[in-house]
N, C-alpha and C positions, 0 to 999 in steps of 0.2 A: 642113181635113184634121186640124188639131190637135184639133178636137172629136171626130173619129172615133177617134183614138188614146185620148183621155181616156175615151170611151164604152167602148172595148174593154177598157181597164184596169179600169174600174168593173165591167164584167161578168165579169172574170177572177176567179174565186173559187178560190184556191189550196187551200182546204179540200177540194175535190173530188179533189185529187191524193193518192195514197198517199205515205207517207214517202219512199220511194225516188224517186218522181217529183218530189216537192218538192225533194229534194236535187239531182237532176239539173238541175232548172230553176234552182236557186240557182247551181250550178256553171256552167251555160250563161251566166247573166247576168254572173257574174264574168269568165268567159273572154271574153265579148263586150266588156266594158268594157276589159279588158287589150288585146285586139286593136285596138279603136278607138283607144286611147291610143297604142299602138305605131305605128299607121298615121299618126296626126296628128303624132307626133314625127318620123317619117320624111319627112313632107311638109309642111314649114312654109309652103309656098305656099298651103295651104288657109286658114290664118289670114289671110294677106294678101288673098286673094280675097274671103273673107267680110267682112273688115273694110272693104275697098274698097266692096263692095256696100252694107253698112250705112251707111257715110258718105254715099254718093250717095242712098240711100233717105231718110235723115233730112234731107238738104239739100233734095232735090226734093219730098219728101212727095207722091208720086203717088197719085191716087185708085184706080188699078188696080194693085195691087202685083204681081199675077201677071204682067201684061203687062210692067211695068217690069222685073221679074226676068228674064223671057224675053229681053227686048231687051238687058238688061245682060250676061247670061251668053252669049248668042249672039254678041255683039260681041267677045268675048275669043277671040283666035286661039291664044294661049298664056298661061300664068300670068304671065309677065313683063309682059304688056300692062297688067295692073291697076296695077302699080307705075309703069310708064312713063307711063301716062295720068295718074296722080295727080301725078307730077312735072311734067308739061307743064301741068296745070291750076294749079299753085302758082306757076309762072313767069310 
């Protein structure tokens, strides 16, 4: 999927946009970053969940990362499970 995004970005030629469209795109990108940052600050559990996933991924080094991710995230019933599971693993 990362390759698809990179290919799309490569094919995106901003020079085809007029000045007004370029400015609107620039403002959209800025606002999107601000919105994303605001959301992540309001939801610190996202960082915990992603960190927990990455730790498990690097420890277990599965051959099928997509299947591992699906299993990992489907096993979480709520965000506090990631923290409680890690605490139980360290004890």
